[in-house]
N, CA, C and O of each residue as an XYZ file, in Angstrom:
860
protein
N     106.327    110.283    108.309
C     106.989    108.983    108.249
C     107.003    108.365    109.642
O     107.041    109.077    110.645
N     106.973    107.046    109.697
C     107.048    106.341    110.981
C     107.970    105.140    110.834
O     107.989    104.479    109.796
N     108.732    104.868    111.886
C     109.621    103.709    111.878
C     109.134    102.662    112.864
O     108.297    102.933    113.725
N     109.669    101.475    112.723
C     109.291    100.341    113.561
C     109.529    100.612    115.043
O     108.779    100.123    115.888
N     110.563    101.384    115.366
C     110.907    101.634    116.762
C     110.239    102.886    117.319
O     110.617    103.363    118.389
N     109.255    103.423    116.611
C     108.443    104.489    117.169
C     108.858    105.899    116.835
O     108.316    106.844    117.409
N     109.804    106.079    115.924
C     110.218    107.415    115.504
C     109.264    107.932    114.428
O     108.836    107.178    113.554
N     108.933    109.232    114.499
C     108.103    109.858    113.465
C     108.814    111.109    112.962
O     109.608    111.719    113.677
N     108.516    111.478    111.722
C     109.127    112.670    111.141
C     108.203    113.272    110.101
O     107.545    112.555    109.346
N     108.159    114.606    110.068
C     107.360    115.321    109.070
C     108.290    116.225    108.267
O     109.061    117.002    108.830
N     108.206    116.111    106.950
C     109.035    116.910    106.054
C     108.158    117.518    104.968
O     107.315    116.832    104.390
N     108.352    118.788    104.693
C     107.558    119.459    103.663
C     107.840    118.850    102.299
O     108.984    118.521    101.989
N     106.799    118.698    101.481
C     106.960    118.092    100.160
C     107.907    118.881     99.264
O     108.463    118.327     98.316
N     108.096    120.164     99.549
C     109.011    120.960     98.728
C     110.439    120.430     98.798
O     111.247    120.701     97.910
N     110.754    119.671     99.858
C     112.095    119.083    100.006
C     112.345    117.980     98.980
O     113.481    117.542     98.796
N     111.288    117.536     98.318
C     111.420    116.424     97.369
C     111.182    116.894     95.937
O     110.749    116.119     95.084
N     111.464    118.150     95.686
C     111.206    118.709     94.366
C     112.190    118.291     93.292
O     111.871    118.371     92.106
N     113.375    117.847     93.676
C     114.406    117.496     92.682
C     114.957    116.099     92.977
O     116.042    115.948     93.537
N     114.189    115.094     92.589
C     114.606    113.712     92.830
C     115.645    113.291     91.798
O     115.435    113.444     90.595
N     116.773    112.758     92.280
C     117.827    112.285     91.376
C     117.506    110.867     90.903
O     116.659    110.178     91.472
N     118.203    110.458     89.850
C     117.997    109.117     89.299
C     118.213    108.040     90.352
O     117.481    107.052     90.394
N     119.201    108.227     91.188
C     119.508    107.249     92.231
C     118.739    107.473     93.519
O     118.987    106.805     94.523
N     117.799    108.419     93.490
C     117.025    108.703     94.690
C     117.748    109.677     95.609
O     118.912    110.008     95.382
N     117.051    110.138     96.651
C     117.635    111.029     97.645
C     117.253    110.535     99.036
O     116.299    109.775     99.197
N     118.002    110.972    100.024
C     117.708    110.569    101.400
C     116.382    111.183    101.834
O     116.154    112.378    101.649
N     115.506    110.356    102.413
C     114.221    110.839    102.922
C     114.225    110.902    104.447
O     113.560    111.757    105.032
N     114.965    110.010    105.093
C     115.039    109.959    106.549
C     116.294    109.191    106.936
O     116.682    108.244    106.251
N     116.920    109.588    108.014
C     118.043    108.836    108.561
C     117.491    107.764    109.494
O     116.746    108.066    110.425
N     117.858    106.523    109.243
C     117.363    105.407    110.040
C     118.443    104.953    111.019
O     119.581    104.691    110.629
N     118.069    104.865    112.291
C     119.018    104.408    113.296
C     119.226    102.894    113.184
O     118.424    102.192    112.568
N     120.299    102.410    113.779
C     120.615    100.985    113.747
C     119.476    100.180    114.363
O     118.882    100.605    115.354
N     119.172     99.031    113.789
C     118.114     98.133    114.262
C     116.722     98.748    114.154
O     115.826     98.390    114.918
N     116.535     99.664    113.214
C     115.227    100.251    112.967
C     114.958    100.187    111.467
O     115.869     99.926    110.682
N     113.702    100.425    111.066
C     113.359    100.459    109.641
C     112.109    101.306    109.439
O     111.270    101.417    110.333
N     111.997    101.896    108.262
C     110.827    102.687    107.916
C     109.662    101.746    107.612
O     109.819    100.794    106.848
N     108.481    102.010    108.212
C     107.341    101.105    107.990
C     106.164    101.788    107.298
O     105.299    101.100    106.755
N     106.105    103.128    107.301
C     104.954    103.786    106.671
C     105.257    105.245    106.379
O     106.008    105.899    107.102
N     104.650    105.745    105.293
C     104.732    107.159    104.917
C     103.335    107.604    104.503
O     102.693    106.929    103.698
N     102.849    108.724    105.036
C     101.517    109.235    104.714
C     101.588    110.722    104.411
O     102.428    111.437    104.957
N     100.699    111.184    103.535
C     100.543    112.615    103.283
C      99.574    113.201    104.310
O      98.481    112.672    104.511
N      99.978    114.289    104.956
C      99.102    114.946    105.930
C      98.976    116.428    105.578
O      99.866    117.021    104.968
N      97.863    116.996    105.975
C      97.629    118.421    105.796
C      97.532    119.083    107.162
O      97.280    118.423    108.171
N      97.733    120.381    107.181
C      97.696    121.122    108.433
C      96.374    120.882    109.165
O      95.300    120.961    108.567
N      96.463    120.591    110.450
C      95.279    120.386    111.272
C      94.812    118.945    111.365
O      93.920    118.644    112.158
N      95.393    118.040    110.572
C      95.006    116.637    110.649
C      95.681    115.941    111.831
O      96.633    116.457    112.416
N      95.167    114.761    112.164
C      95.741    113.945    113.227
C      96.185    112.612    112.649
O      95.659    112.148    111.638
N      97.166    112.006    113.312
C      97.643    110.688    112.897
C      97.520    109.722    114.065
O      97.422    110.134    115.221
N      97.527    108.434    113.749
C      97.474    107.413    114.792
C      98.506    106.331    114.486
O      98.551    105.798    113.378
N      99.328    106.016    115.477
C     100.300    104.930    115.396
C      99.721    103.730    116.140
O      99.163    103.885    117.227
N      99.851    102.529    115.561
C      99.392    101.307    116.218
C     100.549    100.321    116.289
O     101.371    100.253    115.376
N     100.610     99.555    117.378
C     101.734     98.650    117.591
C     101.308     97.183    117.539
O     100.122     96.859    117.612
N     102.293     96.318    117.413
C     102.027     94.883    117.312
C     101.460     94.308    118.600
O     100.794     93.273    118.565
N     101.704     94.948    119.725
C     101.171     94.461    121.000
C      99.862     95.147    121.387
O      99.438     95.081    122.541
N      99.222     95.808    120.415
C      97.867     96.284    120.637
C      97.717     97.643    121.278
O      96.692     97.912    121.903
N      98.707     98.513    121.143
C      98.593     99.876    121.629
C      98.450    100.842    120.454
O      98.922    100.564    119.352
N      97.786    101.992    120.703
C      97.678    103.041    119.687
C      97.805    104.400    120.351
O      97.402    104.583    121.500
N      98.370    105.355    119.617
C      98.449    106.726    120.106
C      98.026    107.674    118.990
O      98.491    107.564    117.856
N      97.136    108.607    119.332
C      96.593    109.585    118.381
C      97.096    110.969    118.765
O      96.950    111.387    119.914
N      97.684    111.680    117.813
C      98.164    113.025    118.113
C      98.067    113.913    116.874
O      97.977    113.426    115.747
N      98.088    115.219    117.105
C      97.963    116.211    116.045
C      99.280    116.328    115.286
O     100.356    116.328    115.885
N      99.182    116.428    113.959
C     100.405    116.562    113.164
C     101.168    117.834    113.525
O     102.372    117.918    113.283
N     100.479    118.832    114.104
C     101.129    120.069    114.504
C     102.125    119.889    115.630
O     102.920    120.789    115.899
N     102.096    118.721    116.306
C     103.098    118.440    117.331
C     104.461    118.107    116.720
O     105.462    118.001    117.430
N     104.486    117.944    115.407
C     105.746    117.669    114.708
C     106.154    118.900    113.921
O     105.385    119.382    113.090
N     107.333    119.411    114.165
C     107.848    120.510    113.357
C     108.416    119.937    112.059
O     108.865    118.791    112.022
N     108.392    120.731    111.010
C     108.994    120.299    109.745
C     110.496    120.092    109.939
O     111.173    120.936    110.528
N     111.010    118.973    109.446
C     112.439    118.675    109.506
C     112.965    118.446    108.103
O     112.214    118.111    107.187
N     114.260    118.632    107.949
C     114.898    118.355    106.673
C     114.912    116.874    106.376
O     114.611    116.051    107.241
N     115.266    116.535    105.141
C     115.247    115.133    104.723
C     116.252    114.282    105.491
O     115.920    113.183    105.936
N     117.462    114.773    105.649
C     118.542    113.963    106.218
C     118.582    114.070    107.739
O     119.623    114.368    108.325
N     117.427    113.823    108.375
C     117.331    113.850    109.837
C     116.643    112.579    110.313
O     116.025    111.858    109.529
N     116.763    112.314    111.620
C     116.241    111.064    112.189
C     114.771    111.174    112.556
O     114.027    110.212    112.363
N     114.327    112.306    113.075
C     112.960    112.432    113.543
C     112.890    112.453    115.057
O     113.906    112.617    115.731
N     111.683    112.285    115.592
C     111.461    112.376    117.033
C     110.595    111.199    117.479
O     110.067    110.456    116.652
N     110.457    111.037    118.789
C     109.693    109.909    119.327
C     108.194    110.135    119.109
O     107.648    111.175    119.479
N     107.547    109.145    118.505
C     106.110    109.209    118.315
C     105.344    108.465    119.384
O     104.261    108.891    119.788
N     105.902    107.342    119.852
C     105.286    106.535    120.892
C     106.380    105.897    121.729
O     107.428    105.506    121.215
N     106.121    105.798    123.030
C     107.046    105.164    123.965
C     106.702    103.679    124.007
O     105.750    103.279    124.678
N     107.467    102.868    123.299
C     107.159    101.446    123.153
C     107.531    100.648    124.393
O     108.534    100.920    125.054
N     106.694     99.650    124.692
C     107.026     98.707    125.743
C     108.038     97.691    125.205
O     108.282     97.622    124.001
N     108.616     96.914    126.103
C     109.652     95.956    125.726
C     109.136     94.997    124.658
O     108.034     94.461    124.776
N     109.927     94.787    123.629
C     109.656     93.843    122.541
C     108.499     94.270    121.634
O     108.091     93.490    120.774
N     107.958     95.482    121.797
C     106.881     95.944    120.937
C     107.463     96.710    119.750
O     108.582     97.216    119.823
N     106.708     96.793    118.665
C     107.104     97.537    117.470
C     105.886     98.252    116.898
O     104.754     97.815    117.104
N     106.114     99.342    116.186
C     105.032    100.019    115.486
C     104.648     99.198    114.258
O     105.509     98.776    113.487
N     103.356     98.979    114.088
C     102.843     98.204    112.955
C     102.298     99.103    111.859
O     102.418     98.777    110.678
N     101.691    100.248    112.236
C     101.077    101.073    111.200
C     101.037    102.541    111.578
O     101.069    102.899    112.756
N     100.968    103.379    110.565
C     100.733    104.816    110.681
C      99.538    105.130    109.785
O      99.538    104.784    108.604
N      98.508    105.792    110.350
C      97.330    106.148    109.581
C      96.938    107.592    109.882
O      97.203    108.110    110.966
N      96.303    108.228    108.902
C      95.754    109.567    109.089
C      94.314    109.416    109.578
O      93.518    108.716    108.952
N      93.981    110.060    110.680
C      92.658    109.924    111.292
C      91.583    110.551    110.412
O      91.741    111.665    109.911
N      90.485    109.816    110.232
C      89.279    110.322    109.582
C      88.141    110.122    110.588
O      87.714    108.987    110.799
N      87.642    111.187    111.210
C      86.611    111.048    112.247
C      85.353    110.346    111.768
O      84.596    109.821    112.585
N      85.109    110.323    110.442
C      83.921    109.676    109.910
C      84.144    108.192    109.631
O      83.204    107.476    109.286
N      85.376    107.733    109.778
C      85.717    106.341    109.515
C      85.929    105.612    110.846
O      85.666    106.162    111.916
N      86.406    104.374    110.763
C      86.742    103.595    111.953
C      88.142    103.016    111.788
O      88.669    102.944    110.678
N      88.737    102.602    112.906
C      90.044    101.946    112.861
C      89.822    100.441    112.926
O      89.300     99.922    113.913
N      90.222     99.748    111.870
C      90.131     98.290    111.809
C      91.460     97.701    112.242
O      92.497     97.981    111.640
N      91.428     96.881    113.292
C      92.640     96.242    113.822
C      92.490     94.734    113.644
O      91.464     94.160    114.009
N      93.514     94.097    113.084
C      93.473     92.671    112.759
C      94.679     91.975    113.370
O      95.790     92.505    113.335
N      94.462     90.779    113.934
C      95.555     90.039    114.585
C      95.900     88.768    113.814
O      95.133     88.305    112.970
N      97.058     88.223    114.119
C      97.612     87.120    113.336
C      96.784     85.836    113.407
O      96.873     85.001    112.507
N      95.980     85.665    114.459
C      95.199     84.433    114.596
C      93.795     84.548    114.021
O      92.940     83.700    114.278
N      93.555     85.618    113.227
C      92.294     85.720    112.515
C      91.196     86.475    113.225
O      90.025     86.345    112.870
N      91.557     87.267    114.227
C      90.573     88.069    114.956
C      90.746     89.550    114.622
O      91.798     89.973    114.142
N      89.710     90.317    114.882
C      89.807     91.742    114.627
C      88.543     92.465    115.021
O      87.591     91.856    115.511
N      88.537     93.776    114.804
C      87.362     94.595    115.120
C      87.557     95.981    114.536
O      88.665     96.386    114.186
N      86.435     96.698    114.441
C      86.466     98.114    114.102
C      86.092     98.913    115.340
O      85.253     98.490    116.135
N      86.726    100.079    115.497
C      86.432    100.941    116.643
C      86.363    102.386    116.172
O      87.188    102.830    115.373
N      85.368    103.115    116.677
C      85.215    104.532    116.339
C      86.394    105.338    116.865
O      86.942    105.035    117.925
N      86.777    106.360    116.122
C      87.867    107.226    116.585
C      87.468    108.045    117.809
O      88.332    108.635    118.458
N      86.175    108.091    118.137
C      85.747    108.777    119.362
C      86.362    108.138    120.601
O      86.479    108.782    121.644
N      86.759    106.857    120.484
C      87.322    106.147    121.634
C      88.825    106.365    121.799
O      89.428    105.892    122.763
N      89.419    107.081    120.856
C      90.852    107.362    120.929
C      91.050    108.857    121.171
O      91.030    109.649    120.229
N      91.238    109.236    122.412
C      91.436    110.655    122.700
C      92.776    111.131    122.144
O      93.720    110.349    122.031
N      92.854    112.389    121.806
C      94.104    112.971    121.309
C      95.077    113.070    122.474
O      94.722    113.571    123.541
N      96.301    112.594    122.275
C      97.329    112.593    123.311
C      98.548    113.381    122.842
O      98.612    113.838    121.701
N      99.506    113.528    123.741
C     100.773    114.148    123.380
C     101.673    113.116    122.717
O     101.778    111.979    123.176
N     102.312    113.524    121.646
C     103.294    112.659    120.988
C     104.330    112.172    121.986
O     104.774    112.923    122.855
N     104.713    110.896    121.853
C     105.755    110.334    122.701
C     105.247    109.604    123.920
O     106.043    109.086    124.703
N     103.923    109.549    124.104
C     103.368    108.820    125.239
C     103.266    107.325    124.964
O     103.692    106.844    123.914
N     102.696    106.596    125.922
C     102.587    105.138    125.796
C     101.342    104.707    125.032
O     101.240    103.548    124.630
N     100.394    105.615    124.823
C      99.207    105.275    124.063
C      98.151    104.560    124.883
O      98.249    104.466    126.107
N      97.129    104.053    124.184
C      95.994    103.362    124.784
C      95.890    101.955    124.209
O      96.409    101.675    123.129
N      95.213    101.076    124.941
C      94.940     99.744    124.408
C      93.984     99.878    123.234
O      92.932    100.506    123.354
N      94.345     99.288    122.100
C      93.467     99.306    120.933
C      92.841     97.944    120.681
O      91.758     97.862    120.102
N      93.504     96.873    121.105
C      92.964     95.512    121.100
C      93.817     94.684    122.059
O      95.018     94.913    122.201
N      93.178     93.727    122.707
C      93.916     92.863    123.629
C      94.657     91.786    122.841
O      94.045     90.984    122.135
N      95.962     91.780    122.970
C      96.777     90.788    122.266
C      96.973     89.573    123.170
O      98.061     89.333    123.694
N      95.902     88.823    123.336
C      95.913     87.630    124.171
C      96.525     86.462    123.406
O      96.872     86.585    122.231
N      96.651     85.328    124.089
C      97.130     84.118    123.417
C      96.171     83.735    122.296
O      96.594     83.219    121.261
N      94.886     83.986    122.501
C      93.885     83.697    121.470
C      94.096     84.543    120.230
O      94.034     84.028    119.114
N      94.345     85.838    120.407
C      94.442     86.768    119.288
C      95.783     86.728    118.573
O      95.834     86.784    117.344
N      96.873     86.632    119.337
C      98.192     86.848    118.763
C      98.456     88.332    118.593
O      97.713     89.157    119.126
N      99.495     88.684    117.862
C      99.883     90.084    117.716
C      99.129     90.753    116.562
O      98.545     90.083    115.710
N      99.156     92.077    116.555
C      98.501     92.859    115.507
C      99.323     92.784    114.215
O     100.541     92.956    114.233
N      98.635     92.525    113.091
C      99.312     92.496    111.790
C      98.787     93.577    110.851
O      99.295     93.740    109.742
N      97.774     94.312    111.292
C      97.249     95.390    110.464
C      96.347     96.304    111.262
O      95.568     95.840    112.094
N      96.446     97.618    111.012
C      95.551     98.611    111.609
C      95.256     99.635    110.518
O      96.141    100.388    110.112
N      94.019     99.662    110.048
C      93.657    100.422    108.853
C      92.474    101.343    109.131
O      91.562    100.988    109.878
N      92.497    102.525    108.525
C      91.338    103.405    108.534
C      90.402    102.924    107.430
O      90.784    102.880    106.261
N      89.160    102.559    107.809
C      88.221    101.994    106.838
C      86.843    102.639    106.981
O      86.508    103.213    108.017
N      86.059    102.530    105.916
C      84.689    103.032    105.880
C      83.761    101.877    105.537
O      84.210    100.860    105.007
N      82.478    102.020    105.831
C      81.526    100.923    105.641
C      81.524    100.379    104.219
O      81.309     99.184    104.016
N      81.759    101.235    103.241
C      81.690    100.797    101.836
C      82.975    100.128    101.359
O      83.028     99.656    100.223
N      84.009    100.073    102.191
C      85.285     99.472    101.799
C      85.246     97.952    101.907
O      84.327     97.368    102.481
N      86.275     97.335    101.336
C      86.551     95.914    101.544
C      87.982     95.799    102.061
O      88.768     96.740    101.950
N      88.310     94.647    102.625
C      89.661     94.435    103.137
C      90.175     93.091    102.631
O      89.436     92.107    102.581
N      91.458     93.066    102.257
C      92.109     91.843    101.809
C      93.041     91.358    102.919
O      93.913     92.096    103.376
N      92.848     90.110    103.344
C      93.697     89.496    104.360
C      94.603     88.469    103.686
O      94.159     87.707    102.828
N      95.872     88.455    104.078
C      96.858     87.566    103.461
C      97.492     86.710    104.543
O      97.881     87.223    105.592
N      97.600     85.409    104.298
C      98.137     84.486    105.297
C      99.562     84.056    104.943
O     100.020     84.210    103.812
N     100.240     83.513    105.950
C     101.618     83.048    105.747
C     101.672     81.883    104.765
O     102.712     81.625    104.159
N     100.556     81.182    104.608
C     100.502     80.062    103.665
C     100.172     80.483    102.250
O     100.005     79.636    101.373
N     100.075     81.805    102.013
C      99.852     82.308    100.674
C      98.393     82.431    100.271
O      98.098     82.632     99.093
N      97.483     82.315    101.212
C      96.064     82.454    100.908
C      95.629     83.920    101.054
O      96.176     84.651    101.879
N      94.653     84.340    100.259
C      94.081     85.674    100.391
C      92.575     85.549    100.599
O      91.914     84.711     99.985
N      92.051     86.395    101.475
C      90.627     86.403    101.783
C      90.142     87.834    101.677
O      90.721     88.736    102.282
N      89.078     88.050    100.908
C      88.524     89.389    100.747
C      87.169     89.449    101.440
O      86.318     88.587    101.223
N      86.968     90.476    102.279
C      85.700     90.585    102.980
C      85.241     92.031    103.056
O      86.051     92.958    103.027
N      83.945     92.207    103.153
C      83.361     93.540    103.251
C      83.582     94.094    104.654
O      83.370     93.392    105.642
N      84.002     95.341    104.739
C      84.212     95.977    106.034
C      82.918     96.021    106.837
O      82.940     95.898    108.062
N      81.799     96.196    106.156
C      80.509     96.273    106.847
C      80.153     94.982    107.569
O      79.275     94.984    108.431
N      80.823     93.869    107.232
C      80.574     92.600    107.905
C      81.361     92.458    109.207
O      81.185     91.483    109.938
N      82.216     93.415    109.491
C      83.052     93.353    110.697
C      82.432     94.229    111.780
O      82.155     95.405    111.545
N      82.216     93.672    112.946
C      81.559     94.395    114.026
C      82.365     95.614    114.463
O      83.595     95.597    114.486
N      81.639     96.663    114.804
C      82.256     97.855    115.393
C      81.994     97.804    116.890
O      80.851     97.918    117.334
N      83.060     97.633    117.666
C      82.934     97.478    119.117
C      83.967     98.350    119.814
O      84.768     99.021    119.163
N      83.942     98.336    121.139
C      84.781     99.244    121.912
C      86.262     98.898    121.799
O      86.644     97.806    121.378
N      87.068     99.861    122.187
C      88.507     99.789    122.000
C      89.177     98.702    122.846
O      89.969     97.916    122.325
N      88.873     98.653    124.121
C      89.585     97.791    125.063
C      88.933     96.412    125.163
O      88.493     95.995    126.234
N      88.878     95.702    124.010
C      88.273     94.377    123.934
C      89.119     93.490    123.025
O      90.085     93.944    122.413
N      88.732     92.198    122.950
C      89.506     91.253    122.146
C      89.082     91.210    120.684
O      89.872     90.805    119.831
N      87.857     91.616    120.376
C      87.404     91.556    119.004
C      86.638     90.281    118.694
O      86.231     89.547    119.595
N      86.450     90.030    117.407
C      85.668     88.882    116.938
C      86.497     88.063    115.953
O      87.486     88.544    115.399
N      86.074     86.817    115.748
C      86.768     85.969    114.780
C      86.366     86.399    113.375
O      85.182     86.422    113.040
N      87.346     86.733    112.564
C      87.084     87.132    111.183
C      87.124     85.940    110.236
O      86.281     85.820    109.346
N      88.097     85.064    110.427
C      88.234     83.886    109.561
C      88.767     82.723    110.377
O      89.419     82.915    111.404
N      88.481     81.502    109.905
C      89.066     80.290    110.479
C      90.313     79.945    109.674
O      90.238     79.703    108.470
N      91.448     79.924    110.341
C      92.711     79.616    109.678
C      93.040     78.138    109.797
O      92.685     77.489    110.782
N      93.723     77.609    108.783
C      94.214     76.240    108.867
C      95.258     76.140    109.975
O      95.892     77.134    110.328
N      95.431     74.960    110.513
C      96.409     74.764    111.585
C      97.803     75.190    111.119
O      98.276     74.760    110.067
N      98.443     76.033    111.910
C      99.788     76.489    111.594
C      99.834     77.725    110.717
O     100.892     78.334    110.561
N      98.690     78.109    110.135
C      98.661     79.296    109.283
C      98.409     80.540    110.135
O      97.750     80.465    111.172
N      98.932     81.675    109.697
C      98.768     82.948    110.407
C      98.462     84.048    109.398
O      98.877     83.972    108.241
N      97.737     85.066    109.837
C      97.620     86.268    109.021
C      98.912     87.054    109.130
O      99.471     87.188    110.219
N      99.390     87.575    108.011
C     100.632     88.345    108.013
C     100.446     89.775    107.540
O     101.307     90.620    107.785
N      99.328     90.067    106.860
C      99.116     91.418    106.333
C      97.646     91.633    106.037
O      96.879     90.692    105.831
N      97.278     92.915    106.021
C      95.914     93.301    105.662
C      95.971     94.640    104.949
O      96.780     95.499    105.298
N      95.118     94.822    103.954
C      95.074     96.086    103.231
C      93.651     96.351    102.775
O      92.904     95.415    102.490
N      93.274     97.618    102.705
C      91.938     97.962    102.217
C      91.951     97.958    100.690
O      92.933     98.355    100.064
N      90.844     97.502    100.102
C      90.725     97.397     98.646
C      89.317     97.847     98.238
O      88.434     98.000     99.082
N      89.127     98.055     96.948
C      87.813     98.406     96.433
C      86.909     97.175     96.469
O      87.331     96.096     96.055
N      85.675     97.314     96.954
C      84.758     96.165     96.944
C      84.299     95.850     95.530
O      84.298     96.721     94.661
N      83.904     94.590     95.303
C      83.334     94.201     94.016
C      82.415     93.009     94.243
O      82.153     92.630     95.384
N      81.929     92.422     93.160
C      80.967     91.324     93.279
C      81.579     90.066     93.887
O      80.852     89.173     94.323
N      82.927     89.986     93.920
C      83.577     88.798     94.470
C      83.722     88.870     95.989
O      84.177     87.915     96.618
N      83.334     90.001     96.575
C      83.471     90.148     98.023
C      82.313     89.430     98.701
O      81.357     90.051     99.165
N      82.424     88.085     98.747
C      81.337     87.292     99.302
C      81.907     86.424    100.414
O      82.072     85.216    100.248
N      82.203     87.044    101.538
C      82.729     86.328    102.687
C      81.693     86.417    103.793
O      81.142     87.494    104.022
N      81.403     85.303    104.499
C      80.416     85.356    105.574
C      80.777     86.397    106.613
O      81.952     86.700    106.819
N      79.763     86.942    107.266
C      79.995     87.938    108.314
C      80.861     87.362    109.408
O      80.883     86.152    109.632
N      81.586     88.254    110.099
C      82.456     87.835    111.190
C      81.660     87.098    112.259
O      80.498     87.419    112.510
N      82.291     86.108    112.889
C      81.638     85.277    113.882
C      81.824     85.899    115.258
O      82.961     86.025    115.713
N      80.742     86.297    115.946
C      80.893     86.922    117.254
C      81.483     85.948    118.267
O      81.175     84.757    118.233
N      82.315     86.435    119.151
C      82.824     85.658    120.275
C      82.675     86.499    121.519
O      82.623     87.728    121.456
N      82.609     85.827    122.648
C      82.398     86.540    123.902
C      83.658     87.268    124.301
O      84.727     86.660    124.339
N      83.567     88.562    124.602
C      84.709     89.344    125.023
C      84.857     89.297    126.531
O      83.865     89.201    127.254
N      86.093     89.366    127.008
C      86.340     89.514    128.425
C      85.913     90.904    128.860
O      85.813     91.801    128.023
N      85.656     91.108    130.155
C      85.370     92.465    130.631
C      86.550     93.373    130.319
O      87.693     92.921    130.384
N      86.310     94.652    129.976
C      87.406     95.571    129.678
C      88.413     95.632    130.809
O      88.037     95.670    131.980
N      89.702     95.643    130.459
C      90.756     95.798    131.463
C      90.889     97.269    131.834
O      90.411     98.135    131.100
N      91.531     97.565    132.962
C      91.763     98.989    133.295
C      92.478     99.682    132.169
O      93.415     99.132    131.592
N      92.046    100.895    131.845
C      92.631    101.644    130.726
C      94.077    101.988    131.025
O      94.441    102.319    132.154
N      94.898    101.900    129.975
C      96.313    102.268    130.115
C      96.765    102.907    128.826
O      97.925    103.301    128.705
């Protein structure tokens, strides 16, 4: 489990064997925090947390000890001021991490560019959250055969093939995925099954700034 303020927790599934009609406590949430993602992990897998200001941290699930349901958890990432965790994903070395920003930009990056770190660190730059890009609204593990659905604040949905999105290095701004109407923003992204309706033009390349010093 991961919360907006960077807390993570791992609990054995056996703790959820007797669910009551009214539900049971899964995690204790601190004030001004909220649960944002829950994933199933197996021994030896790695997870990656991504934040709204474009940072990501990859660490082994073994760095988390099993905790009971009614506990708070531990620090997964050391967030900078005003930053929040946007997503929790299970790493697939054969896939890529797709990061999408509110102003319609994004990119895919190989997991080879995300070294395994110790839980609780500040992480690495995963995309530059410039004035052009805006903040991150989605970070998804995707494969070439997948499609992705983008949803805007104005209620529009756009479906595009993952293979149409460029795979580029981690410390860059990315490419324009869609042209948004004035005042509209992307608010969410999710991977979906491709079909014959996935007919969106390929992403439009834009010139990236030189990579900033790694942090």
